[in-house]
FITI-306407 format. One record per residue (C-alpha): x negated, y, z negated; residue in one letter. Coordinates in steps of 0.2 Angstrom, whole numbers, padded with zeros to 4 digits, always signed. Layout:
BEGIN
XYZA;...
This chain:
BEGIN
+0024+0261+0083M;+0006+0258+0088R;+0006+0242+0076Y;+0020+0234+0085G;+0014+0239+0103R;-0003+0232+0100M;+0004+0216+0093T;+0015+0213+0108R;+0000+0217+0119T;-0010+0204+0110G;+0003+0190+0113I;+0006+0196+0131A;-0013+0194+0134L;-0013+0176+0128L;+0002+0173+0139A;-0007+0180+0154T;-0022+0169+0151A;-0011+0154+0150A;-0001+0158+0165I;-0013+0167+0176G;-0001+0180+0181V;+0004+0197+0173A;+0013+0213+0178G;+0000+0226+0175C;-0014+0234+0185G;-0033+0233+0184S;-0048+0244+0189N;-0053+0231+0202G;-0060+0217+0192G;-0060+0201+0202S;-0064+0183+0200A;-0081+0176+0204S;-0084+0175+0223P;-0084+0156+0223D;-0067+0156+0215A;-0058+0171+0223T;-0047+0169+0238L;-0052+0180+0253D;-0036+0183+0263P;-0046+0187+0278T;-0055+0170+0278S;-0058+0163+0295S;-0054+0145+0290A;-0039+0139+0300A;-0023+0138+0289P;-0016+0121+0287T;+0002+0115+0282G;+0018+0124+0281T;+0024+0137+0268A;+0033+0124+0259A;+0017+0113+0258D;+0007+0129+0251A;+0021+0132+0238R;+0021+0114+0232E;+0002+0114+0231A;+0001+0129+0221L;+0015+0123+0209A;+0006+0107+0207A;-0011+0116+0204A;-0003+0127+0191A;+0005+0112+0181M;-0013+0104+0181K;-0018+0118+0169L;-0007+0108+0156G;-0018+0093+0158E;-0035+0098+0151Q;-0044+0111+0140S;-0051+0126+0151V;-0062+0141+0149R;-0052+0157+0154V;-0058+0174+0160K;-0047+0189+0164M;-0050+0207+0169T;-0037+0221+0170T;-0038+0240+0167T;-0052+0244+0155G;-0052+0226+0148M;-0061+0209+0150T;-0054+0194+0141G;-0064+0178+0139T;-0060+0162+0129G;-0054+0144+0129V;-0037+0136+0129M;-0031+0118+0126D;-0013+0115+0131P;-0013+0098+0123K;-0016+0105+0106T;-0008+0122+0110R;-0024+0130+0104M;-0031+0147+0111V;-0045+0158+0107E;-0049+0174+0116M;-0059+0190+0113T;-0054+0205+0122M;-0067+0218+0126D;-0058+0235+0127M;-0071+0244+0137G;-0081+0252+0124G;-0068+0253+0111Q;-0065+0240+0097Q;-0063+0222+0103N;-0047+0212+0099M;-0049+0194+0093E;-0034+0183+0096L;-0031+0165+0090R;-0016+0154+0092A;-0013+0137+0085L;+0004+0130+0090G;+0017+0143+0084D;+0005+0153+0074D;-0003+0168+0081F;-0017+0178+0074Y;-0024+0195+0079M;-0038+0205+0072R;-0043+0223+0078M;-0053+0233+0065P;-0045+0249+0069G;-0028+0242+0068L;-0028+0227+0055T;-0045+0232+0046G;-0054+0216+0041D;-0038+0206+0040K;-0031+0194+0053W;-0012+0198+0056M;-0002+0182+0057H;+0014+0180+0066I;+0025+0164+0066D;+0034+0166+0083I;+0048+0154+0078T;+0055+0168+0066K;+0060+0179+0081Y;+0077+0177+0088S;+0071+0174+0106D;+0055+0165+0103S;+0054+0158+0120A;+0047+0175+0127N;+0033+0174+0114L;+0029+0156+0117N;+0014+0157+0129F;+0012+0138+0130M;+0029+0129+0130P;+0030+0111+0130D;+0031+0103+0147G;+0027+0119+0156D;+0011+0127+0149P;+0011+0146+0152G;+0027+0144+0161S;+0017+0140+0176A;+0031+0131+0185A;+0043+0145+0182K;+0030+0157+0188T;+0028+0148+0204M;+0047+0149+0207E;+0045+0168+0208N;+0034+0167+0224I;+0042+0176+0238V;+0031+0169+0252D;+0014+0160+0253V;+0003+0152+0265K;-0013+0143+0265Q;-0027+0153+0273T;-0042+0141+0271G;-0048+0126+0261D;-0040+0127+0244G;-0036+0146+0247R;-0019+0154+0247Y;-0011+0171+0249A;+0007+0178+0247G;+0018+0189+0237T;+0027+0186+0221I;+0042+0195+0213D;+0036+0202+0197M;+0053+0208+0192T;+0057+0190+0188K;+0042+0186+0177A;+0045+0178+0161E;+0052+0190+0148G;+0056+0204+0161A;+0072+0213+0159N;+0082+0225+0169A;+0074+0241+0162A;+0057+0234+0166A;+0062+0229+0183A;+0069+0247+0186A;+0053+0255+0180L;+0042+0244+0192L;+0053+0248+0207G;+0056+0239+0223D;+0038+0236+0226G;+0037+0224+0212A;+0048+0212+0221R;+0034+0208+0233A;+0017+0210+0225V;+0002+0202+0234P;-0007+0188+0226F;-0022+0177+0231T;-0026+0160+0223A;-0038+0146+0224S;-0037+0128+0220V;-0052+0116+0217D;-0055+0099+0226P;-0046+0091+0211Q;-0031+0101+0214G;-0033+0113+0199R;-0029+0131+0199L;-0046+0140+0198T;-0040+0158+0201S;-0025+0169+0202F;-0026+0188+0207E;-0012+0200+0208V;-0013+0217+0217D;-0002+0229+0208M;-0007+0244+0219S;+0009+0242+0229V;+0018+0246+0213V;+0007+0260+0207N;-0007+0267+0219S;-0018+0270+0203A;-0016+0252+0198A;-0028+0239+0205G;-0029+0220+0202K;-0027+0208+0188L;-0038+0193+0190S;-0038+0177+0180T;-0051+0163+0183T;-0051+0145+0175Y;-0067+0135+0174S;-0076+0122+0163D;-0061+0110+0163F;-0063+0098+0148G;-0072+0111+0137V;-0072+0108+0119A;-0059+0118+0110V;-0059+0119+0091N;-0049+0134+0085V;-0050+0138+0066Q;-0036+0146+0056R;-0043+0162+0047P;-0047+0160+0029P;-0031+0163+0019A;-0038+0178+0010D;-0042+0186+0026Q;-0024+0184+0033V;-0010+0197+0031Q;+0008+0193+0037E;+0015+0204+0051A;+0029+0216+0046P;+0046+0208+0045S;+0052+0220+0058T;+0041+0224+0073I;+0049+0237+0085P;+0051+0230+0102G;+0050+0212+0097F;+0065+0200+0101P;+0079+0203+0089G;+0072+0220+0082N;
Protein backbone atom coordinates (compact mmCIF):
# COMPACT_ATOMS: atom_id res chain seq x y z
CA MET A 1 0.00 0.00 0.00
CA ARG A 2 1.36 3.39 -1.01
CA TYR A 3 0.17 4.95 2.26
CA GLY A 4 2.26 2.60 4.33
CA ARG A 5 5.27 2.79 2.03
CA MET A 6 5.39 6.59 2.09
CA THR A 7 4.99 6.65 5.87
CA ARG A 8 7.90 4.25 6.33
CA THR A 9 9.91 6.36 3.88
CA GLY A 10 9.26 9.49 5.93
CA ILE A 11 10.47 7.91 9.16
CA ALA A 12 13.47 6.43 7.36
CA LEU A 13 14.42 9.86 6.06
CA LEU A 14 14.31 11.32 9.56
CA ALA A 15 16.48 8.46 10.73
CA THR A 16 18.90 9.12 7.89
CA ALA A 17 19.20 12.76 8.86
CA ALA A 18 19.92 11.82 12.46
CA ILE A 19 22.41 9.10 11.62
CA GLY A 20 24.10 10.46 8.50
CA VAL A 21 24.03 6.99 6.93
CA ALA A 22 21.45 5.13 4.82
CA GLY A 23 21.30 2.18 2.47
CA CYS A 24 19.90 3.88 -0.62
CA GLY A 25 21.49 5.46 -3.66
CA SER A 26 21.65 8.99 -5.03
CA ASN A 27 21.93 10.76 -8.32
CA GLY A 28 25.29 12.12 -7.31
CA GLY A 29 24.32 14.83 -4.83
CA SER A 30 27.22 15.70 -2.56
CA ALA A 31 28.13 17.80 0.40
CA SER A 32 29.53 21.27 0.07
CA PRO A 33 33.19 21.34 -1.00
CA ASP A 34 34.42 22.56 2.37
CA ALA A 35 32.71 19.68 4.16
CA THR A 36 33.10 16.74 1.79
CA LEU A 37 36.04 14.41 2.07
CA ASP A 38 38.20 14.02 -1.01
CA PRO A 39 39.66 10.50 -0.76
CA THR A 40 42.50 11.53 -3.11
CA SER A 41 43.61 14.31 -0.78
CA SER A 42 47.36 14.82 -0.84
CA ALA A 43 47.42 15.57 2.87
CA ALA A 44 49.48 12.97 4.69
CA PRO A 45 47.38 10.42 6.59
CA THR A 46 48.01 10.34 10.31
CA GLY A 47 47.32 7.83 13.06
CA THR A 48 46.24 4.22 12.89
CA ALA A 49 43.01 2.63 11.68
CA ALA A 50 41.98 2.26 15.32
CA ASP A 51 42.59 5.97 15.87
CA ALA A 52 40.48 6.84 12.82
CA ARG A 53 37.63 4.60 13.93
CA GLU A 54 37.70 6.09 17.43
CA ALA A 55 37.74 9.64 16.07
CA LEU A 56 34.73 9.01 13.83
CA ALA A 57 32.78 7.31 16.60
CA ALA A 58 33.43 10.27 18.91
CA ALA A 59 32.50 12.74 16.16
CA ALA A 60 29.21 10.94 15.51
CA MET A 61 28.34 10.93 19.22
CA LYS A 62 28.91 14.70 19.33
CA LEU A 63 25.78 15.03 17.19
CA GLY A 64 23.95 14.35 20.43
CA GLU A 65 25.35 17.41 22.16
CA GLN A 66 23.94 20.31 20.14
CA SER A 67 21.15 21.25 17.81
CA VAL A 68 22.24 21.27 14.17
CA ARG A 69 21.12 22.08 10.64
CA VAL A 70 20.95 19.07 8.34
CA LYS A 71 21.04 18.73 4.55
CA MET A 72 20.80 15.44 2.71
CA THR A 73 20.65 14.50 -0.95
CA THR A 74 19.64 11.21 -2.48
CA THR A 75 17.92 10.02 -5.65
CA GLY A 76 15.52 12.71 -6.83
CA MET A 77 15.32 14.33 -3.42
CA THR A 78 16.91 17.02 -1.28
CA GLY A 79 16.06 17.26 2.39
CA THR A 80 16.77 20.26 4.61
CA GLY A 81 15.93 20.94 8.21
CA VAL A 82 17.04 21.09 11.83
CA MET A 83 17.27 18.66 14.71
CA ASP A 84 17.82 18.95 18.45
CA PRO A 85 18.81 15.68 20.13
CA LYS A 86 18.39 17.15 23.62
CA THR A 87 14.68 17.85 23.12
CA ARG A 88 14.29 15.12 20.46
CA MET A 89 12.83 17.58 17.98
CA VAL A 90 13.28 17.33 14.23
CA GLU A 91 11.78 19.29 11.37
CA MET A 92 12.54 18.47 7.74
CA THR A 93 11.23 19.38 4.32
CA MET A 94 11.85 16.91 1.52
CA ASP A 95 11.96 18.35 -2.01
CA MET A 96 10.93 15.42 -4.18
CA GLY A 97 12.40 16.84 -7.38
CA GLY A 98 9.46 18.62 -8.97
CA GLN A 99 6.86 16.47 -7.26
CA GLN A 100 4.94 17.43 -4.13
CA ASN A 101 7.13 18.12 -1.15
CA MET A 102 6.97 16.07 2.03
CA GLU A 103 7.00 17.79 5.43
CA LEU A 104 8.18 15.87 8.47
CA ARG A 105 8.13 16.77 12.15
CA ALA A 106 9.06 14.77 15.22
CA LEU A 107 8.67 15.66 18.87
CA GLY A 108 9.85 12.85 21.10
CA ASP A 109 7.84 9.74 20.21
CA ASP A 110 5.35 11.67 18.08
CA PHE A 111 5.94 11.67 14.34
CA TYR A 112 3.98 13.86 11.90
CA MET A 113 4.02 13.74 8.11
CA ARG A 114 2.21 15.82 5.50
CA MET A 115 2.24 15.30 1.75
CA PRO A 116 -0.74 16.80 -0.10
CA GLY A 117 -1.06 13.97 -2.61
CA LEU A 118 -1.09 11.42 0.20
CA THR A 119 -2.56 13.05 3.30
CA GLY A 120 -4.39 16.00 1.78
CA ASP A 121 -4.25 19.09 3.98
CA LYS A 122 -3.92 16.95 7.09
CA TRP A 123 -0.87 15.89 9.05
CA MET A 124 -0.68 12.16 9.73
CA HIS A 125 0.34 11.36 13.30
CA ILE A 126 2.17 8.23 14.44
CA ASP A 127 3.01 7.35 18.03
CA ILE A 128 6.03 5.12 17.52
CA THR A 129 5.66 3.54 20.98
CA LYS A 130 2.51 1.75 19.79
CA TYR A 131 4.45 -0.55 17.51
CA SER A 132 5.81 -3.86 18.72
CA ASP A 133 9.39 -3.05 17.73
CA SER A 134 9.53 0.69 18.21
CA ALA A 135 13.33 0.64 18.41
CA ASN A 136 13.50 0.46 14.61
CA LEU A 137 11.33 3.58 14.38
CA ASN A 138 13.11 5.58 17.05
CA PHE A 139 15.49 7.75 15.07
CA MET A 140 16.99 9.45 18.14
CA PRO A 141 17.22 6.93 21.01
CA ASP A 142 18.43 8.16 24.39
CA GLY A 143 22.18 7.90 24.84
CA ASP A 144 22.89 7.25 21.16
CA PRO A 145 21.30 9.90 18.91
CA GLY A 146 20.55 8.48 15.51
CA SER A 147 22.16 5.21 16.62
CA ALA A 148 25.43 6.88 15.70
CA ALA A 149 27.59 4.67 17.90
CA LYS A 150 25.90 1.53 16.57
CA THR A 151 26.40 2.75 13.01
CA MET A 152 30.11 3.23 13.57
CA GLU A 153 30.34 -0.36 14.81
CA ASN A 154 29.46 -1.41 11.25
CA ILE A 155 32.56 0.17 9.75
CA VAL A 156 34.67 -2.49 8.04
CA ASP A 157 37.79 -0.38 7.64
CA VAL A 158 38.69 3.29 7.80
CA LYS A 159 41.73 5.50 7.51
CA GLN A 160 42.47 9.17 7.93
CA THR A 161 43.35 10.72 4.58
CA GLY A 162 43.90 14.30 5.64
CA ASP A 163 43.16 16.90 8.28
CA GLY A 164 39.74 15.87 9.64
CA ARG A 165 39.08 13.68 6.62
CA TYR A 166 38.40 9.96 6.48
CA ALA A 167 37.62 7.21 3.97
CA GLY A 168 36.68 3.58 4.37
CA THR A 169 33.94 1.01 3.91
CA ILE A 170 30.84 0.16 5.92
CA ASP A 171 28.69 -2.98 6.09
CA MET A 172 25.20 -1.79 5.17
CA THR A 173 23.68 -5.23 5.80
CA LYS A 174 24.18 -4.55 9.51
CA ALA A 175 22.46 -1.18 9.46
CA GLU A 176 19.82 -0.46 12.10
CA GLY A 177 16.59 -2.20 11.12
CA ALA A 178 18.17 -4.34 8.41
CA ASN A 179 16.96 -7.93 8.09
CA ALA A 180 18.02 -11.06 6.26
CA ALA A 181 15.72 -10.39 3.31
CA ALA A 182 17.05 -6.87 2.85
CA ALA A 183 20.66 -8.08 3.13
CA ALA A 184 20.04 -10.74 0.49
CA LEU A 185 18.48 -8.17 -1.84
CA LEU A 186 21.46 -5.84 -1.50
CA GLY A 187 23.97 -8.62 -2.17
CA ASP A 188 27.56 -9.09 -1.08
CA GLY A 189 28.56 -5.65 -2.33
CA ALA A 190 26.64 -4.10 0.54
CA ARG A 191 29.08 -5.62 3.01
CA ALA A 192 31.79 -3.15 2.00
CA VAL A 193 30.22 0.10 0.78
CA PRO A 194 32.67 3.01 0.37
CA PHE A 195 32.11 6.08 2.51
CA THR A 196 33.83 9.38 3.13
CA ALA A 197 33.48 11.62 6.16
CA SER A 198 34.73 14.89 7.58
CA VAL A 199 35.13 16.20 11.10
CA ASP A 200 35.52 19.85 12.11
CA PRO A 201 38.21 21.24 14.46
CA GLN A 202 35.80 20.80 17.38
CA GLY A 203 35.64 17.08 16.65
CA ARG A 204 32.07 17.14 15.30
CA LEU A 205 30.90 15.12 12.32
CA THR A 206 30.14 17.55 9.47
CA SER A 207 29.60 15.21 6.53
CA PHE A 208 29.03 11.55 5.76
CA GLU A 209 28.71 10.31 2.19
CA VAL A 210 27.98 6.72 1.14
CA ASP A 211 28.60 5.49 -2.43
CA MET A 212 26.03 2.80 -3.22
CA SER A 213 27.15 2.29 -6.82
CA VAL A 214 29.00 -0.85 -5.69
CA VAL A 215 25.61 -2.33 -4.86
CA ASN A 216 23.79 -1.05 -7.94
CA SER A 217 25.64 0.54 -10.86
CA ALA A 218 22.73 2.95 -11.38
CA ALA A 219 22.91 4.15 -7.79
CA GLY A 220 25.07 7.07 -6.80
CA LYS A 221 25.73 8.70 -3.48
CA LEU A 222 23.80 9.59 -0.39
CA SER A 223 25.24 12.71 1.20
CA THR A 224 24.41 14.19 4.59
CA THR A 225 25.98 17.36 5.96
CA TYR A 226 25.72 19.01 9.38
CA SER A 227 26.22 22.74 10.00
CA ASP A 228 25.13 25.69 12.16
CA PHE A 229 25.67 23.84 15.44
CA GLY A 230 23.59 25.42 18.19
CA VAL A 231 20.90 26.69 15.79
CA ALA A 232 17.55 27.47 17.43
CA VAL A 233 15.05 24.61 17.04
CA ASN A 234 11.41 25.17 17.97
CA VAL A 235 9.24 22.50 16.36
CA GLN A 236 5.49 23.02 16.81
CA ARG A 237 2.85 20.32 16.88
CA PRO A 238 0.33 20.82 14.08
CA PRO A 239 -3.07 22.19 15.22
CA ALA A 240 -5.34 19.39 16.42
CA ASP A 241 -7.91 20.04 13.69
CA GLN A 242 -5.21 19.49 11.08
CA VAL A 243 -4.10 16.10 12.41
CA GLN A 244 -5.36 12.64 11.52
CA GLU A 245 -4.20 9.46 13.22
CA ALA A 246 -2.34 6.87 11.17
CA PRO A 247 -4.23 3.66 10.41
CA SER A 248 -4.01 1.12 13.24
CA THR A 249 -2.29 -1.26 10.83
CA ILE A 250 0.33 0.03 8.43
CA PRO A 251 1.68 -2.78 6.19
CA GLY A 252 5.36 -3.36 6.65
CA PHE A 253 5.66 -1.72 10.04
CA PRO A 254 6.95 -3.81 12.97
CA GLY A 255 4.22 -6.07 14.29
CA ASN A 256 2.06 -5.79 11.15
